[in-house]
N, C-alpha and C positions, 0 to 999 in steps of 0.2 A: 510734643516735647514743649517743656519749659524753656522759662528765661529769667533771666536775672537784673541785679541793680549794675551791673559791671557794663561797661562798655570800651572797646577798643580804640584806638585814635581813629582808624578807617573806618569807622563805622557812622553811616549817615542817618540810619532808621532810629525813629525812635526806641529807647528801653521800655521794655515790658517788664514788670515784676512777678514774680511768684510768689508769694511767701512760703516759708519754710515750711515742714511738716510741724504739727502739735506734737509735743511730746509724748501724748496717748496713744499715735498713730507709729511712734517709731520702734520697729523692731528692735535695733541696736544700733549705737552707736561705735565705729572700727577705726584705729589710725590706719592711715595709707602710709607702706614702709616703702622707703626708696628702693628699687631695686636694681641701679644700674644706669647708665646713661647712653643712651642711642649713639651719640660720637665719641665715646670715651671719657668726657671729661667727668672728673669726679662730682658724687653729690654732697660730699662735705658743705654743711650750712644750711641745704636746702631744706626745709619743711613743707612737705604737699597737704599737710592736716590729717583731716578726716572726713570719714562719709556716715551720713543717717541713715540708716535703712529701712523702709516702711515697712509695715506688717502687711503681706500680701493680702488684698482686699478679694474673696472668691465668692460669686454668686452664678447661683444656676443658668443655665439656657435649654429651651425644651427643644425636642426635635423638631417639632415643625417650624423653629424660627434659625435653623440651617441655613447654610448655602445648599444650593440643589445637590452634589455631591456626597456633602455630609449627610443632609437629610436621609438620604437613600441608604447609606452607612449605617445610620441610628436606627431605621427603622426594619435593618436586618441581622443587627447584632445588640446586644444588651450592655452596649457602652453608654457611658451618660457623659453629658457636656459641662462644661464651667469657664466662665470667663475668670478672668483674672487680671486685676490691677496692682500693676508692682508701681513703684516711687523710691526715688532715694535723693538726698543732698548732699553736695559737695562742700566745703570749708572754702573761702574767698581765698585766692593767695597773696601774700606780701608783695608788697613794691610794687605793683604792677604787673605780677606774674601772670599767665592765663593758663586753661587748659588747652592742650591742639587737639585730643583724643581720648573718647570716655567707650568706655568697654562695661558693659554689664551684663552678667552671665548669672544662667538659674540652672541649677541641675537638681531635677527629679529624683528622689530617694527610689522609687521604684518604675524600672526601665519601662513597664508595661504602659505607665501614663507619661502621652508624650503631648507635646505641641502641636495643636494640627492646623491654626494660623496665627500668625505674628501681626501684629499691626504696628506700623510706624508711628502713628500719630491721630487724632480722632475723627480726621476726615477718612483714613481707611476702616475704622470701625462702624463708620457711620453716624458720626457727630456734626453738626454745624455749629459755626460759633457765631452767626449773624444777631444773636439774641443773648443774652444773660438772663437765666444760665443756658448755655448749651443746648441745645434741642437735638430729638434723638430722628434720625433718618430711617432706621433700621429696629426692630423689636430686641438685637442684642445690644445696641446702642444705646434704646431705652431700658435694657437691665440695667447695663454701666452706670447710666446717670442716677436711676434709684437706687443704685449700690452705694455710691460714690455719695450720696448724700450725708453719709456716717462720717465720711473723711472731706471736711472743706477743701477746697483749693485743689483737688487731684483731679478732678475733671479739666479745668484749665491748664492743666499742665500737657494735655493732650493736643491742644491748639495748635494747628498748621500757622507757621507766623513767616512772613517775608524774611529772607534774608538771612535766616536762622538754618545751622546745616539740619538736615534732614538725617533721621535714626535709619541704618540698614541691618536690617536683620537676618539671620542665621541659625538653624537646626531646626526648620519645620519638619514634622514629622519625626522626631527625637525626642528624647528624654531629657537631653541636655540642648538650650538655646540662650538666646539674648540677643543684645542690640549694640549696635557701635554708632559713636556718633566721631564725626571728624570736622575739622575746620576751624576759623575764626570766629570769633564771639560765642563758644560755647555757653549754655546756661551754666546756673549751679543748681537748678532744681530740674528734675526730669520724671516723666511718667507714661508708662507703657501699658499694652493691654496684650494679652495671649488668651487665645479659644485652647483649651486641654479637652483631651479625651482621656476617660477614666474606666477602668474595668467596673462593672455593676457592684462587686465584693468590696469596693474601696470605698471606706469612710472618711480617712484623713489623708490630706495632701502634705508630705512632708519632703523638704529638699533643704538645697544649700543657696546663697547669694555669694556673690562675689562681684568685685569691681576692680577695673584696671584703668590706670591714667596715663597720659604723656604730658607733662607740662614745662612750660617753656619759662626760666625764671624771671624773676622783676630785676630792676635796676641794679641792687646789691649782689647779684650772681650772673654775671653775664656768662654766657657759654650755650650749647645746646639745648636739644629736649632729653627732659628727663622723664626716668620710667618709676612707675610706684604703682603699688599694688595692695588688696588686704589680704594680709600674709595667712590668715586662714576664714575661708567663705564660713558665712554665718546661717548656722542652722533655721529652719523654721519648721512651725507646727499649726496647722491649720484646718479645724474641722470643716467637712464638707456639708455645705447647707441641703436640704431636701430638695427634690426634683420640682423645676420648673412648673407651673402651672400654664397652658396653651393659652394664647391672650387671642382675644375674641375677633380684633384687626387683624387684616392680612398684609402677609407680603408680597407686593407686585412691582413687576418692570412697567415702566413707563417711557416712553420717546416722545422727546418733543424737537420739532422740525420748522426751518424758518426759510422763507425764498429771501434771495438776496437783491437788493436792487427793485424789490416788487414795488415800491412807491413813485418810480421812473418810469413804467411800464404804462403805454397808454391804455386805454379802459378796454378796448377790446383784446388787446393781449394779456391785460390784466385777468378779465375772466377767464381765457382759454388757460390762463396760468393756476389758476385757484382749481380748474378741472385736472389739471395735469397732476398736480399735487395730492389730490385725494386718491386718485388712481393709482401713481407708482406707490403712496404709502401702502394702500390696500393690496398691491400686486406685492409689496414685500412682505408683508404679513403671512400672506398664503404662500408664499415661495418658503416663509418658517415654519409652515403648518400648523399655524396660529387660526382658533376657531372664530374666525370675524364678526359671528354671532356674539361672541363672551368677551369682544373687544369694547372696551366703551370712549369711544371717539369725540373729539372736542374739536370742530374747524374753528378757525382763528383766522379766516381770510387769508392773509400771506401765511399763513404757517397752521400746525396743526398737533394738538397733544393728544397721544392715546394712553390707557392704559391696559397693559395686559392680562389675560385671566389668572388669579391663582393658580399656583402650581406646574407652570410652563418648566421645563428643562432648559435653562437659561444655556448650558453649554452645547445645547444643540439652536435653540433660537436665535440666539445672537449672531453668530456665523450668517446663517440662512437668512437671516433678517438683515445684515450688512449686506450679504451680496445679491440678495433679491432685488433690493434697493438700488444697488450699482446697475443691474440690467435692467430695471426699470428707468432708471433716468438715462442710460446708451438709447435706449429705445425712444423715450419722449424726445430726446435731444438731438437723433439722429435728423439732418438735412436741415438743422436749423442755424439761422447766422448766429454769430456771437453775441446779439446784443438780447437775441430772442432766448437763448439758451435758459433753460432752469437750473436754477445751482442753489442748493440747500445747506446750511449750517442744520447738523444733527447730534443731537446729545440722548444718553440711555441715563437712567439711575433707576433705582431701586430702592422700596422702603415701605414701613409700614404707613399703609392707605385705605381710607375708606369714603365712601362717597357723600355728600351732603347736598343741599338743598342748591347751593351755589357753586358746586362742582365738586373736585376731589380735595381731603383734606389731609396732609402728609408733609412733613418736609420735603421729601422726595420729590414732591409734585413744585415745590419751591424751586428745590435745588437744581432739578435739569433743566429749570430757563436760567437759571445763573451761570450754569455752563454754558447753555446756549447762545446767550447773549455776552457772552465773555471775550475780553481782547485778543487772548491764543487763537479763538476760532475765526473772530473776523479776519485777524493778520492773514491767518493759513489760507483763508478761501481768496484773498486779495492777492496774496503771492503766488499760488497755483492756479493760474486762470486758468491753464487748461483741463482740471477736474470738476467732475460734476457736484462733489459733496466732501466736505470734513466731518469727520465724526469725533464726539468728546465724549468721554464717559469718566466718571468717579473713581478714585483708588481702590474703592470697594470692591467695583466691579472686575477691574482690571486683576485685582490680586486674586478673587475667589472664581473667575470665568477666563478672562482671556488669559493670563499667563499660563494657562494649563492647554490652550488650545493647540492643534495640530491643523486645523484646516483656517483658510484667510475670514478673517484679518488676522495675521501671528501677531504674535506678543512683541516680535524686532522689530514691527513697522509702526509700533505705538511710541512716542515722545511723551516723556513726563513735561507736563506744565503745572504752572499754579493760576489758580481763578482766585484773583484779588480783588474785590469791588469794594473797597472802602467804604463809598457811599452807602453800601448795603450791609456793610460790617459782616460780609462775606469772605471767609478763605478757605481753599479746600484744594486740597493736592488732587490732581487729575492725571487723565492720559489724552493725547490727540493724535489722532489719524488721519493721514492724508493719503487716500488710495491712488495709487499709481499701476494700475494696469495687473493688479493680482487677483481680480475680481471681488473689489472691495477691500 
């Protein structure tokens, strides 16, 4: 989600600016028409301005680059998959007025074409914004970054930013879908990403775009919130590009773990703790059914980083891995004094990775350690002295896997967090799990 140059009086964060779209990237400019008031106050004299709608940017996604369940579906059917970037700009409101709610809706003409995943921001897509330009932690994100090279500024609109309201999407698995933004400090520039599924015979993506807003008038127009909308949805017509060629690099699941308070342990206990850690993580992988011979393990003294083999079924492996770790830690800590217990911070991530001379190359290998070392995970372990571990995952894993899980750890046991590390120029939305007796 983007930001703008406007700031409300209660905002203390620095204002970040996304430039407006270039004229060549604009599909249409449509006026917003007043449509009543939420509290009965007439709309006389209130001008909600207009909205500039960007031409949808469509790029192919290869079947081998899809999340596990979709990859299996793609292999069994003739469906094809595409990423689509959407963008739009709102006019600033006069006299200090501000938007309190913004809704962007896409209606695809062919009901057989549908959105199978909607990303609220670039973190959910697999982008990390600790560098300029943003870096891709997944193949799909790399495809988006490459495609966005033709649309300057579009990728940074997806950056998660502290203090800015996040989009909530709706309409997954349907031909009509969209995103809602609510709260103070809403921006003027927006960017969203959807993964769509189309029949093999489809060659053109067509549909209509709509925008609906709620505005709070400025000083000259006191009163309640006004409503405004694009009177007629704006049509679009985009040729679908050819199939994507599979990439040589592989998407893998990786795990990082760190022992809390390791440096304060006497030498004899530190040595035993290293053995406990290696054994517990190996037991967790065996419980998940992972071929240990195919796992790349990098011991790190008080921690471990491991990369799982290509093609694991994440919907099965992740729950079993977490449950196996919980059981291994229970066995390890049974009978130990509080000061002796091994307690872990654990993080998972997924991304495009490959081995190199000095270790693994890939943004996921960096991002998983950013999550591991983040304040939310550190605080969670401090605030819950009874638990053996806490787990952090990026939004992309939560949305693709955990949100659909019917076995522990269940999705309602995760709490949304923002991993904000200014010194690393790293901001990512993620999810925190603190196990409380449900088998992980």
